[in-house]
N, C-alpha and C positions, 0 to 999 in steps of 0.2 A: 293405459293412462294411470297418473299418477292417483292417488288418494288426493292429495291437496297439492298444488305448481308448484312447483320452485320461481321464487321472487326475484331472485339475483344469481349469478355466477356464482356465489360462496355460497348459498344454499345448494346449488349443485355439485360443490366440490364437497360440502358434506354428508352430500345423498352419495356419492361416489363412495367416499371414507367409506360410508356403511356397507357397499356394496362390493368393495373390496377385500382382500385379507391385508393385511397389515405391508407385507414386503411388499407387494403391487403397487398400492396407493403410494407405498414412499417412493419407487420406482417414477411414478407419474409426476410426483410432489415436487420431490426433493431435488437438492441442484449441488454442483461443488464445492466438497470441500466444507470452508466455514460460511458459506451462502449467502455473502456478502453480495455479490451480483445478483442473486437469485431477488433479494431483498432492496435492493436498490432500483430492481424496474418496477416496485409497486412502492416505494418510497417514494420515488422521483417525480410521478404523478402528484403526490400529495401535498407537496411543496411549490406545485401551480395554484393560483388561486384565480380566480375567470371573474370580469366585468360585464354587465351585459349593458345593453341597447333599449334602453323606454321606448315607446310609440312607435313599435314595429308589428307591422302586419305579417303576422306567421298565420295567417288562417291554414295556408298552405305550405308544407316543409318540404323539398328535394332534396334528396337523399343520395343522388344518384352520384357517381366519379368515374372518371376516366384513366382505365390504367393499361398503359402500352398502347394505345389505341383502341381497347375495348370499354366499352360503358357497361358498366354497372350499374345493380339496383341498389345498392348500399357500399359504402369506403369499410367492407368488413371484410376479409380472406380468410380460408382455412390454412394454416401453416403447415407442412408435410410433420408428421407424426409417426414412426414406425414402432411396428411390434407389438401395436395394438389390438389386433384380432384377440390376445390375452387379455387385455380390459372387457372387452364384447367381443361373441361372433361378425358384426357385421365391419369392425375393424374399420378397416381402410375406404371404404364402401361408402361410409356412412355420410361423412362430409363431401365425399363427390355428389353424392346423392339429394344433401340439402343445398348444395351451392345450386345445383341446377332448377329446384325447387326457385330458390331465392333470386336467380337472375346474377347470381355472382360467381367464385373462382376456389376452387381448391386446387392446392399442390397438393399431390399422391406421391405419398413419400417409394423413394425406390429399398426402402428397406422394409418395406412391408409385410402382410401376412397376406397378401393377395396378390399374384402376379399382378402386370400392367393392363393385362390383357384380361384378364378377370374383373379388373375394374372396369374396364371399359364394355365389358360383356353386359354385364351389370347397367351401367349407365353410360351411355350413349355421350359424345363429346363432353369425357370424364375431366378435364379443365389444362392444366398444366401440371407436368410428372416431375419429381426431383429424383436427378440423377448427384451421383459423388464422382470424385475421380478416382472409378473402379479401377485400379494396376494401370495397364498400359490403355494406348489411344485406342485400341482395337476391340477393348472390352466394353469401353464405356459406349465405344463407337457404335457398337452393336447394341447397346441398350437406348443409345438415340435412334438408332433404326425401327426399332421396336415402337416406340414410344410414335415416331411418327405414323407407323403401319395402325396402330391401336386408337388412333385421332385425336391423339394428345395435341393442343395447339400453339402448350408454349411448353420451356423448358426453365428450370429455379436449380442451379446449381452452389450445392453447398460445399464450401472448402474451408470451414474451420475444424472438422475431426480427422486432422491429422493422427492424434492418437488420440484416444479415451480420455474425458476430463477424470481425475477422482473424486467420485460418487460415492462420496463415504459410509451416505444412508442406506444405499445398495452392498455394499463393501460387509456394513454390520448384519443385514440382515439375508447375509448370502445368498441373494439373489442370480435367479439364471433363470434362460429362458432358453427351452421351456421350465417349469419352476420344478423343483425336487419336492413331492410333495413331502415327503419325509422332512424336509426341513422347515421349521416351524409349524408343525403339523396342526396343535389346537390351531392356529391361524385359518386354514383352510377347512378345519375342520365344523367352523363354525359361520362357511360362507358355502352350503352345500349347492346353492345353485349355479354360484362360478365354477365351484367345480366339475360339474356336470357339463356345463356349456364347454369347460376346456377339455374335458376329455368327448366330446361327441364331435365337435367341430376340428379339434385340434389344428387351432389359427396361431400356430406359435414358432413356425420358420418362416423363411426369407424364399418366400415364392419364385419372386423373380432368380434366384440360383438354386434353388433346392423343391423344385415343383411339389413334390409329396411328403407329405408328413411322416415323419416318424410312424413306425408299427403300433399298432394302441398297444400291444403285448410288454413293448420297452418303453412304453409314453413315460409313464407314471417315474419311473426311475433311471431313466436317460437325461441325462444335463447338457445340452450342446453350448451353453454361453454364448448364445448366439448376438449377444449386443457387444459382447470381444469379436467376434469372427468379424461381425462385418464392419470392425474398423481394421484390423489386418487386410482387409482388400482394400482398403484404400491407399493410393499413391505417396508417399511422402515427398516425394523427387514433383509433385505438379508445378509447372511453371507459367507465366504470361502467356510464350508460344502454346500454351495446352489449352488456354484460356480462347486465343486465339481462334482458335484448328475447330474450338467447339462451336466460335462463331460462324462461322466458314461452312462449317457443316449443316446448321440450324436455320430456318430461313425465317420462321417463326419468333415471338416475344422471346428473350432469355433475361434471366433474372440470378442475380448473383447472392448469397445466403452465407452472411460471415466475414465479409470484407469492410473492417469496422473503423478504421482510423481514415483521414481524410485522403491521406498519400493513396494510400489502397485502393479508397473510390475513387480518387481522381484519374487514376491508370485501367480499373476495369471501366470507366467510362470510355477514357481512350480505346477500350478493346471493342467496345462496340456494344456493351449491354446496355437493356433497356431499362431494367427495373434494380434497384437495389432493395433488399430487405434488411433494414436498418437494425440490429438485434446482436447479442451474444449470446445463443441458443439456450436461449433461457435460463441463462446463469448455468449451466451444466459442464463447461467446460473449463473454461479459463475462469478463476475466481479470482478477482478482483478489478476487474472490464467494468467502466461506467457502463450506467442504464443505456437503451437506445436511444429514451429520451434527452439523455443529456448530449449523445452526441451530433441527435436531429440537427439541431439549429447548424452548429459548424459544417454537415455536412451540405447542408442546405446553398447556406453559402456560399461553399466553394464548387460545389457542381451547376450551380445556378439555373436549373433547369434541364438539364441533361437527360438525366435521366428523371425517372418516377422512384419515389422514396415511399417504401412502405415500413411504420414503426409496426417492429414484431417482437414482443416479448413485454409481457404485466400487463396487457389488456384486460381487466373487470370490469370495467362500467363504461357507459357510454359516455359518460363523462370526461372518459381517458382521454378517446376516438377525436372528442370535440378537439382535447388540449395537444395530441398528438398534430392534427389538422392544422390545427390554428400554428405551431411553429412548422410546418412546411412538407407534412407526409402528406402523400396522395388518399393514402386510406393505412388502416392496421389490418395485419394479420395475428388470427387468434391461433392458440395449440394448447394450452392446458384446456383454456375455457372450454373446446368442444368437446376436447378427450375425459374432463368431467360429464359433459351432458351423455357421451357415449359410453359412459359406465354406470349414469345414472339409469339410462333408459335406451339404450341403442339409436337407431334412425331419427327416433323422437325424441331423445335428449338432447343431441348435436341441433337438431330446430329448435328446441326450447334454448340454448346457446344463444343460436342467433337470432333470434326473436326477443329473448330478453334485451341485447344488444341493442338489436336495433329500435325497442319503444323505449328505451331507455337516449338513446340518441336524440330521437324524434321529443322529446319531451325538453331534454335540456338546448336544442337549438330552439326550441318555441322561449321559452323561460331567458335565453342568452339574447333574442331576437334576433336568428339567426336565418333566413329563408332557405338558404341552399348552403350545400357544402361547399361552394365555389365565392360564398361571403366571408367562411371563415379565416383570419389571420391573426396576429400577433397583439393588434388592438382590443382583442377580447380577451387578451390575460393579463397579467400581474404576477409580475416572474420573479424567481428566489435564483439568481446569478446566472441566470439563462441569457445566451442573447436574443433578445427579444424584438429585434427592432423588423418591421413590418416587409413584409419580403416577395419577390416575382419568381415569376416560373420563366422567364426568356431564356430560352434555347440556345447554345452557346453554335458553336460549330464544331464539328468532331474530330478529332483527329488522330491519326493512327498510331496502336500501343506499340510504343517500341523498346524493345527490349532493353534491361540496366547495362 
């Protein structure tokens, strides 16, 4: 338990800053190049204003939402985040545990410091599994088989990491994973609890690919550059036909993370995806992209209910969730918000992040005069340059994904 409870996600972020060595905090917190896109993810929420409806009975608020046919108690998912075992030993298991407790979904990273089988052993029915186009079909096909055997019910394919983004904070800090404790030694020296946890648990390797941690005697001086090596695994020739092949191999919900343009989103829907995570990888890949919120109305109008849209990126407040759903999202997913909580307090910190957002969401909806998530639409918003006509979610007839 904390001495005092953080009252918002910003407070969790400051607690994470205090508990992590600066190079690691900036690895979590930073983006690519000038961080234009990273900042746009927050600024776009601030540009929208809300318009309440008075004299509405809000004695009961229904936060439930439906994603790919599954009902969730709250419209908040956990985005995949890799290598977070270096943040806290609970690593990728924490969001899976919290999601199960609260009736929502966690997307467990394939670039995790726990293998998918380890996550499933700790948390039965662990949620959805995040895959990448690792090499040829036999490699990621084998991972799909493992996910099915471990009890994962959905897949999320990330496709916007063909090469690593130019994350200049990490370059300046000489960040590697595992971290070289001789670099920025003073930063690690003032965080002895973190160092002890890192050395004791050694949750810093990609357990889906290298099951064993490095020997303790060489751990402190060996740097594997894990983030870069994960990118090296990813195919640079992945095609729409490969996406169709994955759709044919997986019978459950299939989500796509990284298709950002209207053209690509329509094509992905034709290939049979069920869910689109609308985001820009948290501003960590290509700088200069618009925010997910800026794209959301365009994708809503283009797809017309063919897939569920999840706003992925920049969510820090319950009000952000309301704005995203009003524009056309079925739900949102959080990344940095839960990783801040993980750094602040492990599983309890992740639970705090979700509880904070749920509490804020309930308050905002009561003040707006919205009794359920299904009532939220653009009539609650006063936009700033966004297309905010009232929207519908009428499904269209799906068509086959044709080759270009």
